[in-house]
C-alpha positions in Angstrom: 172.9 194.5 -20.7 174.0 198.1 -20.3 170.6 199.1 -18.8 170.8 196.3 -16.3 174.3 197.3 -15.3 173.3 200.9 -15.0 170.3 200.1 -12.8 172.5 197.9 -10.6 175.1 200.6 -10.2 172.6 203.2 -9.3 170.9 200.9 -6.8 174.2 200.0 -5.1 175.3 203.7 -4.9 171.9 204.6 -3.4 172.3 201.9 -0.7 175.8 202.9 0.1 175.0 206.6 0.4 172.7 205.8 3.4 175.5 204.0 5.2 178.0 206.7 4.5 175.8 209.4 5.9 176.0 207.5 9.2 179.8 207.3 8.9 179.8 203.6 8.2 181.9 201.7 5.6 180.7 199.1 3.2 182.3 195.8 2.3 181.6 192.8 0.1 179.4 190.0 1.2 182.3 187.9 2.3 184.7 190.6 3.3 185.1 189.3 6.9 186.1 185.8 5.9 188.7 184.1 3.7 190.5 180.9 3.0 194.1 181.9 3.5 194.1 181.8 7.3 196.3 185.0 7.3 194.1 187.1 9.5 194.0 190.9 9.1 196.7 192.9 7.3 197.3 196.6 7.3 196.5 198.7 4.3 200.2 199.5 3.9 201.2 195.8 3.8 198.6 195.0 1.2 199.1 198.1 -1.1 202.9 197.4 -1.1 202.0 194.3 -3.2 201.9 194.7 -7.0 199.1 192.1 -7.5 196.9 193.9 -4.9 197.4 197.2 -6.7 196.6 195.7 -10.1 193.5 194.1 -8.7 192.3 197.4 -7.3 192.8 199.0 -10.7 191.1 196.2 -12.7 188.0 195.8 -10.5 186.7 199.2 -11.3 184.2 199.4 -14.2 185.4 202.6 -15.7 182.9 202.7 -18.5 180.0 202.3 -16.1 181.5 205.1 -14.0 181.6 207.5 -17.0 178.1 206.5 -18.2 176.2 206.4 -14.9 178.0 208.6 -12.4 179.4 211.2 -14.7 177.2 211.1 -17.9 178.9 214.2 -19.2 181.0 213.0 -22.1 183.9 211.8 -20.0 185.6 208.7 -21.3 187.1 205.7 -19.5 190.9 205.5 -19.6 193.6 203.1 -18.4 196.5 205.4 -19.3 197.8 208.5 -17.6 198.4 210.9 -20.5 195.1 212.0 -22.0 194.0 212.1 -25.6 194.1 215.4 -27.5 197.0 216.9 -25.6 200.2 216.1 -27.4 200.8 215.6 -31.1 203.7 214.7 -33.4 203.0 215.8 -37.0 199.3 215.4 -36.4 199.6 212.0 -34.6 198.2 211.8 -31.1 200.8 210.6 -28.5 198.1 208.3 -27.1 198.1 206.2 -30.2 201.4 204.9 -28.8 199.8 204.0 -25.4 196.6 202.4 -26.6 196.0 199.1 -24.7 198.4 200.0 -21.9 197.5 200.0 -18.2 194.9 197.9 -16.4 191.5 197.8 -18.1 188.4 196.6 -16.3 188.4 192.8 -15.9 186.5 191.6 -12.8 187.6 187.9 -13.1 191.3 188.7 -13.5 191.1 191.3 -10.7 189.7 188.6 -8.3 192.5 186.2 -9.3 195.2 188.8 -8.7 193.6 189.6 -5.4 193.7 186.0 -4.3 197.4 185.9 -5.3 198.0 189.0 -3.2 196.3 187.3 -0.2 198.7 184.4 -0.5 201.8 186.5 -1.0 201.0 188.9 1.9 199.3 186.3 4.0 196.0 187.9 4.9 192.2 187.3 4.7 190.8 190.8 5.5 192.0 194.3 5.2 190.4 197.8 5.7 191.5 200.5 3.2 190.7 204.1 3.5 189.6 206.0 0.4 190.1 209.8 0.3 187.9 211.9 -1.9 186.2 215.3 -2.2 183.3 216.6 -0.1 181.2 218.0 -3.0 178.3 215.9 -4.2 180.2 214.3 -7.2 183.1 213.5 -4.9 180.7 211.7 -2.6 179.0 209.8 -5.4 182.4 208.8 -6.8 183.5 207.6 -3.4 180.4 205.5 -3.1 180.8 204.0 -6.5 184.5 203.1 -6.0 183.6 201.7 -2.6 180.9 199.5 -4.3 183.3 198.3 -7.0 186.1 197.4 -4.5 183.8 195.5 -2.3 183.8 192.8 -5.0 187.3 191.9 -3.8 186.7 189.3 -1.0 188.0 190.4 2.4 188.3 194.1 1.5 186.5 196.7 3.5 186.6 200.3 2.2 186.0 203.3 4.4 185.4 206.6 2.5 186.5 210.0 3.8 185.1 213.1 2.1 187.1 216.2 2.8 187.1 219.8 1.7 189.6 220.4 -1.2 192.3 222.1 0.9 192.3 219.5 3.6 192.3 216.7 1.1 195.4 218.2 -0.6 197.2 218.5 2.7 196.6 214.8 3.6 197.7 213.7 0.1 200.9 215.8 0.4 201.7 214.2 3.8 201.0 210.6 2.5 198.1 210.3 5.0 195.9 208.1 2.8 195.6 204.6 1.4 193.7 205.4 -1.8 193.0 208.9 -3.0 190.6 209.9 -5.8 192.6 212.7 -7.6 192.8 214.6 -10.8 195.6 216.0 -12.9 195.3 218.6 -15.6 197.8 219.4 -18.3 200.1 222.4 -17.6 201.5 222.4 -21.1 201.0 220.4 -24.3 203.5 217.6 -23.9 203.3 214.1 -22.3 206.0 215.2 -19.8 203.4 217.3 -18.0 201.9 214.0 -16.8 204.9 211.7 -16.7 207.2 214.0 -14.7 204.8 213.9 -11.8 205.8 210.2 -11.2 209.6 210.8 -11.3 211.2 210.3 -8.0 211.0 213.4 -5.9 208.0 214.8 -7.8 204.3 215.2 -6.7 202.5 211.9 -7.3 205.7 209.9 -6.8 206.2 211.5 -3.4 202.6 211.0 -2.4 202.3 207.3 -3.4 205.9 206.3 -2.6 206.7 205.3 -6.2 210.4 204.9 -6.8 211.6 203.4 -10.1 215.1 204.0 -11.4 214.1 202.5 -14.7 211.2 204.8 -15.1 213.3 207.9 -14.2 215.9 206.8 -16.7 213.4 206.3 -19.6 211.9 209.8 -19.0 215.3 211.5 -18.8 216.4 209.7 -22.0 213.2 210.8 -23.8 213.7 214.5 -22.9 217.0 214.5 -24.9 215.4 213.0 -28.1 213.6 214.6 -31.1 209.8 214.5 -30.7 209.1 211.2 -32.6 211.7 209.3 -30.7 210.9 211.0 -27.5 207.2 210.1 -27.7 208.2 206.4 -28.2 210.4 206.5 -25.1 207.8 208.3 -23.1 205.3 205.6 -24.0 207.7 202.9 -22.9 208.1 204.7 -19.5 204.3 205.2 -19.2 203.7 201.4 -19.8 206.2 200.5 -17.0 204.7 203.0 -14.5 201.1 201.9 -15.2 202.0 198.2 -14.7 203.6 199.1 -11.4 200.1 200.2 -10.3 200.7 203.2 -8.1 198.3 205.2 -10.2 195.0 203.7 -11.4 193.6 206.0 -14.2 189.8 205.9 -14.4 188.4 208.7 -16.7 189.4 211.5 -19.0 187.5 214.5 -18.0 184.8 216.2 -20.1 182.3 218.7 -18.8 178.6 219.4 -19.3 177.3 222.8 -18.3 174.6 225.4 -18.7 175.5 228.9 -19.8 173.2 231.9 -20.3 172.8 233.0 -23.8 173.9 236.5 -22.9 177.4 235.2 -21.9 180.1 235.0 -24.5 183.9 234.8 -24.8 184.8 232.4 -22.0 187.6 230.3 -23.2 187.6 226.6 -22.3 191.3 225.7 -22.2 192.6 222.3 -22.9 195.6 222.8 -20.7 196.6 225.1 -17.9 193.7 226.8 -16.1 190.3 225.5 -17.1 189.0 228.9 -18.2 190.2 232.2 -19.4 187.9 235.2 -18.6 190.0 237.9 -20.2 187.9 237.9 -23.4 184.5 237.2 -21.7 181.5 239.4 -21.9 177.9 239.5 -20.8 175.2 241.4 -22.6 174.1 243.2 -19.5 174.6 246.8 -18.5 176.5 246.1 -15.3 179.0 243.8 -17.1 179.1 241.4 -14.1 179.6 237.7 -14.6 178.3 235.4 -11.8 179.8 232.0 -11.3 179.9 229.0 -8.9 182.7 226.7 -8.0 182.8 223.5 -6.0 186.1 224.3 -4.2 187.5 227.3 -2.5 191.0 228.7 -3.3 193.6 226.8 -1.3 196.3 229.4 -1.8 197.4 232.3 -4.0 201.1 231.7 -3.2 202.3 230.9 -6.7 205.2 228.9 -5.5 203.0 226.6 -3.3 199.9 226.3 -5.5 199.2 222.8 -6.9 195.5 222.8 -7.8 193.1 224.0 -10.4 191.2 226.4 -8.1 194.4 228.3 -7.2 195.7 228.3 -10.8 192.3 229.4 -12.1 192.2 232.4 -9.8 195.8 233.3 -10.6 195.2 233.0 -14.3 192.4 235.6 -14.0 194.2 238.0 -11.7 197.8 237.7 -12.8 199.9 237.3 -16.0 203.2 235.7 -17.0 205.6 236.4 -19.8 203.1 234.9 -22.3 199.4 234.3 -22.4 197.2 232.0 -24.4 194.4 233.4 -26.6 190.9 232.2 -27.4 192.3 229.9 -30.2 194.9 228.3 -27.9 197.8 230.3 -29.5 200.6 231.8 -27.5 200.5 235.6 -27.4 202.7 238.3 -25.7 201.9 238.9 -22.0 204.2 240.8 -19.8 206.8 240.0 -22.4 206.1 242.0 -25.6 208.6 239.9 -27.6 211.2 237.1 -27.2 213.9 235.5 -29.2 215.6 232.1 -29.1 219.3 231.3 -29.8 220.1 229.1 -32.7 220.7 226.1 -30.5 217.4 226.6 -28.7 219.1 226.8 -25.3 218.8 230.5 -24.6 215.6 232.5 -24.5 215.6 236.2 -24.1 212.3 238.0 -23.2 211.8 241.7 -23.6 209.2 243.0 -21.1 206.8 245.8 -21.8 207.2 248.9 -19.6 203.4 249.4 -19.0 202.8 246.3 -17.0 202.2 247.2 -13.3 201.4 245.6 -10.0 198.1 246.5 -8.3 200.1 248.7 -5.8 201.4 250.8 -8.7 204.9 249.5 -9.0 206.2 248.2 -12.3 206.5 244.6 -13.1 210.1 243.9 -14.0 212.4 241.1 -15.0 213.6 240.9 -11.4 210.1 239.9 -10.4 210.4 236.8 -12.7 213.9 235.9 -11.6 212.9 236.2 -7.9 209.7 234.2 -8.4 211.3 231.3 -10.2 214.2 231.1 -7.8 211.8 231.3 -4.8 209.9 228.3 -6.2 213.2 226.4 -6.6 214.5 227.3 -3.1 214.3 224.1 -1.0 212.9 226.1 2.0 209.9 227.1 0.0 209.0 223.4 -0.3 207.2 223.9 -3.6 205.6 220.7 -5.0 205.8 222.2 -8.5 209.5 223.1 -8.6 210.1 220.1 -10.9 208.3 222.0 -13.7 211.4 224.1 -14.0 213.7 221.1 -14.5 214.8 222.2 -18.0 216.4 225.4 -16.7 220.1 225.2 -16.1 221.1 224.7 -12.5 217.6 223.8 -11.3 218.1 220.2 -10.2 218.1 219.3 -6.5 221.8 218.4 -6.6 222.8 221.6 -8.3 220.9 223.7 -5.9 222.3 221.9 -2.9 225.8 222.6 -4.3 225.4 226.1 -5.7 222.2 227.5 -4.3 219.7 229.2 -6.6 222.3 231.7 -7.7 223.4 229.1 -10.2 219.9 228.8 -11.8 219.8 229.9 -15.4 217.3 232.7 -15.1 218.6 236.3 -14.9 217.3 239.8 -15.2 219.8 241.5 -17.5 218.1 244.8 -16.8 214.7 245.8 -15.5 213.0 244.8 -18.8 215.1 242.0 -20.2 215.0 238.4 -18.8 217.4 235.7 -20.0 216.7 232.0 -19.5 219.2 229.2 -20.2 217.9 225.7 -20.8 219.5 222.3 -20.5 217.8 221.1 -23.7 215.8 222.7 -26.5 212.1 222.9 -25.4 209.9 223.7 -28.4 206.9 224.4 -26.2 208.8 226.8 -23.8 206.7 229.8 -24.8 203.6 227.8 -23.9 205.2 226.6 -20.7 205.9 230.0 -19.3 202.2 231.0 -19.7 201.6 228.5 -16.8 200.9 230.1 -13.4 204.0 228.7 -11.6 206.1 230.9 -13.9 204.2 234.1 -13.1 206.2 237.0 -11.4 206.2 237.6 -7.7 207.2 240.9 -6.1 210.0 240.2 -3.5 209.3 243.2 -1.3 205.6 242.4 -1.0 206.2 238.6 -0.5 208.7 239.3 2.3 206.4 241.9 3.9 203.5 239.4 4.1 205.6 236.6 5.7 203.7 233.4 6.2 200.4 235.1 5.4 201.5 235.6 1.7 198.8 234.4 -0.7 196.3 233.6 2.1 193.9 236.5 1.6 192.8 239.0 -1.1 195.1 241.7 0.3 198.0 239.3 0.8 198.8 239.2 -2.9 199.6 241.6 -5.7 198.0 241.4 -9.1 199.2 242.3 -12.6 196.4 240.6 -14.7 193.1 241.6 -16.2 191.3 241.5 -12.8 192.2 241.9 -9.1 190.9 239.8 -6.2 189.0 242.3 -4.1 187.1 240.1 -1.7 187.6 236.5 -0.5 185.4 234.9 2.2 186.7 231.4 2.9 184.4 228.6 1.8 181.8 231.2 0.8 182.5 233.5 -2.1 185.2 235.7 -3.8 185.1 238.6 -6.1 187.4 239.8 -8.9 187.1 243.3 -10.3 188.5 244.7 -13.5 192.1 246.0 -13.1 192.2 249.5 -14.6 196.0 249.4 -14.6 196.3 246.2 -16.7 198.2 247.0 -19.8 195.5 245.6 -22.0 192.5 246.8 -19.9 190.9 248.4 -23.0 190.1 244.9 -24.3 188.7 243.5 -21.0 184.9 243.8 -21.2 183.8 242.6 -17.8 183.7 244.9 -14.8 183.4 242.2 -12.1 183.3 238.4 -11.6 181.5 237.0 -8.6 182.2 233.4 -7.6 180.2 231.5 -5.0 181.4 228.2 -3.5 178.6 225.7 -4.0 179.4 222.0 -3.3 176.0 220.6 -4.3 175.1 220.4 -8.0 171.4 220.7 -7.2 172.0 224.0 -5.3 174.2 225.2 -8.2 171.5 224.4 -10.8 168.9 226.2 -8.6 171.0 229.3 -8.5 171.3 229.1 -12.3 167.6 228.7 -12.8 166.9 231.6 -10.4 169.3 233.9 -12.4 171.8 234.2 -9.6 174.7 232.6 -11.6 175.3 232.6 -15.3 177.0 229.3 -15.7 176.5 225.9 -13.9 178.2 222.6 -14.1 176.0 219.6 -14.5 176.3 216.2 -12.9 174.7 213.0 -14.4 171.4 213.7 -12.7 170.9 216.8 -14.7 172.4 216.1 -18.1 169.3 214.3 -19.5 167.0 217.0 -18.2 168.9 219.9 -20.0 170.6 218.2 -22.9 168.1 219.6 -25.4 168.3 223.2 -24.0 170.0 225.9 -26.1 172.0 226.7 -22.9 173.4 223.2 -22.7 177.1 222.8 -23.7 179.9 220.2 -23.4 183.6 220.5 -23.5 186.6 218.2 -23.7 189.5 218.6 -21.3 193.0 217.1 -21.2 192.6 216.1 -17.6 192.6 212.6 -16.0 191.0 211.4 -12.8 192.5 208.4 -11.1 193.2 206.6 -7.8 196.5 207.3 -6.2 197.5 204.1 -4.6 199.8 204.6 -1.6 202.2 201.7 -2.0 205.1 203.1 0.0 204.4 206.4 1.7 202.1 205.4 4.5 202.4 207.7 7.6 
């Protein structure tokens, strides 16, 4: 049965790819006809209907997608918060969400779709699907297009865009469906659930507004962990049933890595990798890599994506950092202490952390950075991650400005942070890139160009970005002024933008890169190689369903 399903999927995707190359869309056999006599509806009208959103989520065979299109250890999921991220006394939070969301059920999906037709009054509709322009993004688009074509009267048109352009369209709400991913920023369910609270990233993009959901999340934040997780699960169930997000898979990765490479840390949250401890058994100490997406921005207040955060994680550093075992270690802060009630954190900064222009990194750089992110004019999509800091809410900032925010440089090397609630994982949270420092004088000198080129950013991490050719390649070189430079073994990291897996594998086989990600086509070929590896990731890929933000 599985083999037959696999062959069917592969054949369908192959057929669809030829039509997509010609810029055409694919639809189901009966997509131009129906029995409701309602004519053609707009995508906005249809996606505003809960039954239509549920049908779209349920019609996608997630197991087949993981087995056939990915084939890299990724697992199907119908929930937003991934396995292996958040634990309460050893118990995974996802034990509470098991069975939630819309699982694959073709028959029920078609029934719900027919109900949506009756409720909205339509027979046919064209929906646009936004996805990535690399080869996996294209294959994913073709697969989802194939699955959705089983809903009678639905035509799906796929648009494959470069990463930066795709992000811009999603931010503006210029999509019907968008295949997107989200990775954990810190080890708590809130790193996922907060994105769907009114005013935050995915809620804004999809038009999701639920007072009940907001209330449940806010109530959970005030509770001890066990009670909080139960309340978070209640909120997640409600949000999933509303259908503005349709989770598909929890990410895993298959890759090749040369035997002379060591020490690259595969992170389960935050940036995908840490290169601080990496080494190559070569005289030049140069690591050569490939990536499928260029860096959208190095403006820490405006970054929202893995590519930007990955580069920032390699070239900059926050108050804390995460080591090879996933444990929090001192970064720019050499020590910190917490008040008895858990509401005040005081960080003592080291005096030998410097910017790449030679000026010292101070507590003022952190205060400025966090307040810049929270300033409404900055229009940061990630400002919500600072919601636990006193005075950081939109209403409070509208009333008092950022001067009322609870982050303050007591002197050049002492930073005080006041919280609304005890946050046990705050030391982990401030290792995330949005909490990194920014040098006010430099930011203001760059103006709108800040973070747009290698020389439009200052660096205080183990490497500095010395070259950045858009959509081509970028280079990071060891930072001799990094306070822990003695323990950084690499001299240089070269990264080439390669959007085709076949081309990436060829570069690997020819010795031009030292690591290569594998798509399903290559896993079987290399799975017995000593250089073949897999990794689990606390990231989820899903469809954003624009049910109320159409522009």
